[in-house]
C-alpha positions in Angstrom: -8.5 13.1 1.9 -7.4 9.5 1.2 -8.4 8.5 4.7 -11.9 9.9 4.3 -12.3 8.0 1.0 -10.9 4.8 2.5 -13.3 5.0 5.4 -16.3 5.6 3.2 -15.4 2.7 0.8 -14.6 0.4 3.7 -17.9 1.1 5.5 -19.9 0.5 2.4 -18.1 -2.7 1.4 -18.3 -4.2 4.9 -22.0 -3.2 5.3 -23.4 -4.0 1.9 -21.1 -6.7 0.5 -20.1 -8.6 3.7 -22.9 -7.8 6.1 -20.6 -6.7 8.9 -21.8 -5.0 12.1 -21.3 -1.3 12.9 -18.0 -1.9 14.7 -16.5 -3.7 11.8 -17.5 -0.9 9.5 -15.1 1.5 11.4 -11.8 1.6 9.6 -8.6 2.3 11.4 -5.7 3.3 9.2 -2.0 4.3 9.4 -0.5 7.1 7.3 3.1 7.5 6.2 4.1 10.8 4.6 5.1 10.7 1.0 8.6 9.3 0.2 8.3 10.6 -3.3 8.1 14.1 -2.1 11.6 13.8 -0.5 14.2 15.4 -2.7 18.0 15.2 -2.4 18.3 18.9 -3.4 17.7 21.4 -0.6 16.9 18.5 1.8 16.0 20.9 4.6 12.9 21.8 2.6 11.7 18.2 3.0 10.6 18.9 6.6 8.2 21.6 5.3 6.6 19.2 2.8 6.3 16.5 5.5 4.7 19.0 7.9 2.0 19.9 5.4 1.4 16.2 4.7 1.2 15.5 8.4 -1.4 18.2 8.7 -3.5 16.6 6.1 -3.3 13.3 7.9 -4.1 14.6 11.3 -7.0 16.8 10.0 -8.2 13.6 8.3 -8.3 11.9 11.7 -5.8 9.1 11.0 -5.2 6.6 13.7 -1.5 6.6 13.5 1.1 8.6 11.6 4.7 8.2 10.5 6.5 11.4 9.5 9.5 10.8 7.2 12.9 12.2 8.2 14.2 15.0 5.9 17.4 13.2 5.0 15.8 9.9 3.9 16.2 11.0 0.3 20.0 10.3 0.6 20.6 8.1 3.7 19.3 6.1 6.6 17.8 8.7 9.0 20.1 10.1 11.6 19.1 10.5 15.2 18.9 14.3 14.7 16.6 14.0 11.7 14.3 11.4 13.3 13.9 13.8 16.3 12.9 16.6 13.9 10.4 14.2 12.2 8.9 13.4 15.5 8.8 17.1 16.5 6.5 17.7 13.5 3.8 15.5 15.0 4.4 16.8 18.5 4.1 20.4 17.6 1.0 19.9 15.5 -0.7 17.9 18.3 0.5 19.9 21.2 0.8 23.5 19.9 -1.6 23.8 17.0 -5.1 24.6 18.3 -7.0 23.5 15.2 -5.7 20.0 15.5 -7.5 19.6 18.8 -10.8 19.5 16.9 -11.8 16.0 16.0 -12.8 16.8 12.4 -11.8 20.4 11.6 -12.4 20.1 7.8 -15.8 18.5 7.8 -18.4 20.3 5.7 -15.8 22.3 3.6 -16.9 22.3 0.0 -13.5 21.5 -1.4 -13.0 18.6 1.0 -16.5 17.1 0.3 -16.1 17.6 -3.5 -12.6 16.0 -3.6 -13.8 13.1 -1.4 -16.5 12.3 -3.9 -14.1 12.6 -6.9 -11.4 10.4 -5.3 -14.0 7.8 -4.3 -15.4 7.7 -7.8 -11.8 7.3 -9.2 -11.0 4.5 -6.7 -14.2 2.6 -7.5 -13.5 2.9 -11.2 -10.1 1.4 -10.6 -11.7 -1.5 -8.7 -13.8 -2.1 -11.8 -10.8 -2.2 -14.0 -9.2 -4.8 -11.6 -12.3 -6.9 -11.7 -12.4 -6.9 -15.5 -8.9 -8.4 -15.4 -9.8 -11.2 -13.0 -9.3 -9.4 -9.7 -6.0 -8.5 -8.1 -4.2 -11.8 -9.0 -5.5 -11.7 -12.6 -4.4 -8.2 -13.0 -0.9 -9.0 -11.6 -0.5 -11.8 -14.2 -1.2 -9.2 -16.9 1.2 -6.8 -15.2 -1.6 -4.2 -14.9 -0.5 -2.8 -11.6 3.1 -2.7 -12.6 2.3 -0.9 -15.8 0.2 1.7 -14.0 3.0 2.4 -11.5 5.5 2.8 -14.2 3.2 5.1 -16.2 2.6 7.3 -13.1 6.3 7.4 -12.3 7.2 8.4 -15.9 4.4 11.1 -15.8 5.7 12.5 -12.5 9.3 12.6 -13.5 8.5 14.1 -16.9 6.5 16.9 -15.3 9.3 17.5 -12.7 12.0 17.7 -15.4 10.0 20.0 -17.7 9.0 22.3 -14.8 5.2 21.7 -15.3 5.2 20.4 -11.7 7.0 23.1 -9.7 9.2 21.8 -6.8 10.8 24.6 -4.8 14.6 24.2 -4.7 14.6 21.4 -7.3 13.3 22.9 -10.5 12.1 26.4 -9.5 13.2 29.1 -7.0 16.7 27.7 -7.1 19.3 29.2 -4.8 21.5 31.5 -6.8 24.5 29.9 -5.2 23.2 26.5 -6.5 20.9 23.9 -5.0 23.3 21.1 -4.3 22.7 17.8 -2.6 24.1 18.3 0.8 25.1 15.2 2.7 24.6 15.6 6.5 27.7 15.4 8.7 26.4 12.3 10.3 25.5 9.5 7.9 24.4 6.2 9.4 26.5 3.3 8.1 27.2 0.0 9.7 30.8 -0.5 10.9 32.8 -3.6 9.9 32.5 -4.8 13.5 28.7 -4.5 13.4 28.5 -6.4 10.1 30.7 -9.2 11.4 28.7 -9.4 14.6 25.5 -9.8 12.6 27.0 -12.6 10.4 28.3 -14.4 13.5 24.9 -14.1 15.2 23.2 -15.6 12.2 25.6 -18.5 12.1 25.1 -19.1 15.8 21.3 -19.0 15.3 21.6 -21.7 12.6 23.7 -23.9 14.8 21.4 -23.6 17.9 18.3 -24.6 15.9 19.9 -27.0 13.4 17.7 -29.9 14.7 14.4 -27.9 14.7 14.7 -25.8 11.6 14.2 -28.6 9.0 10.8 -29.7 10.4 9.6 -26.1 10.7 10.6 -25.3 7.1 9.0 -28.5 5.8 5.7 -27.5 7.6 6.0 -24.0 6.1 6.3 -25.5 2.6 3.4 -27.9 3.2 1.1 -25.1 4.3 2.1 -22.9 1.4 1.4 -25.7 -1.2 -2.0 -26.5 0.5 -3.0 -22.8 0.5 -3.2 -22.9 4.3 -2.5 -20.1 6.8 1.0 -19.2 5.7 1.2 -16.4 8.2 0.7 -18.7 11.1 3.3 -21.1 9.7 5.7 -18.2 9.3 5.3 -17.2 12.9 6.1 -20.7 14.1 9.1 -21.1 11.7 10.5 -17.7 12.7 11.2 -19.0 16.2 13.9 -21.4 14.9 14.6 -20.2 11.3 16.2 -17.2 9.8 14.5 -15.0 7.2 16.8 -16.4 4.5 15.9 -20.0 5.4 12.2 -19.2 5.3 12.5 -17.3 2.0 14.5 -20.1 0.4 12.0 -22.7 1.5 9.1 -20.7 -0.1 11.1 -20.2 -3.3 11.5 -23.9 -3.6 7.8 -24.6 -3.7 6.4 -21.4 -5.1 9.2 -20.1 -7.4 10.8 -16.7 -7.3 9.5 -13.6 -9.0 11.4 -12.4 -12.1 10.7 -9.3 -14.0 9.4 -9.5 -17.5 11.1 -7.1 -19.8 
């Protein structure tokens, strides 16, 4: 659904606002399944939710898809859970016949109606952003942050009151309890791996000690001049660490701090 809306809005904007050709009006997009739908209770159920979300994405003709691992609610994905997440896509694409149709939902009343409604809501949000001076102006007024916090509070409230039923979390609970079950294999770095990473970083700093200052200075210059920071970052990344580049940008641009 979201993909259909995004493609429609993109095509209209490129054609009517920017005068782009037909090829540029074709939106490619990537989908990742919902992290918010992953719950620590009854984590095995997360694969079911992810499967349904993957179906939506594939039926919507997404260009690429990431399916979350079921245990991401509590840990870094294990090899076993990642394989299961990959299997969701493989089974849909290889075994489910309807997925072989390029656009199986086209023409369905509910799909067309929801596409219109979501597009209308997105365009209305664009208007609200424009009224606040665009994306940057809205950020200065903390508009986006407030909307995210409001939505999160709304979601959590409905989850805790039971208005939003979530199987195994607030409804249809296991009579033996619905505990958070930690898988036997939990990915954590060993002390040796941590020490190796620290030593590698120090070695990287030593090897590029002569080149890094000039690259960082150029990165700062481009940032202050509102130039192509991405290109400068690519150049600097060859001889600088992420921490060095972040520190250099903080010096000239400041560091974000929450307003409470």
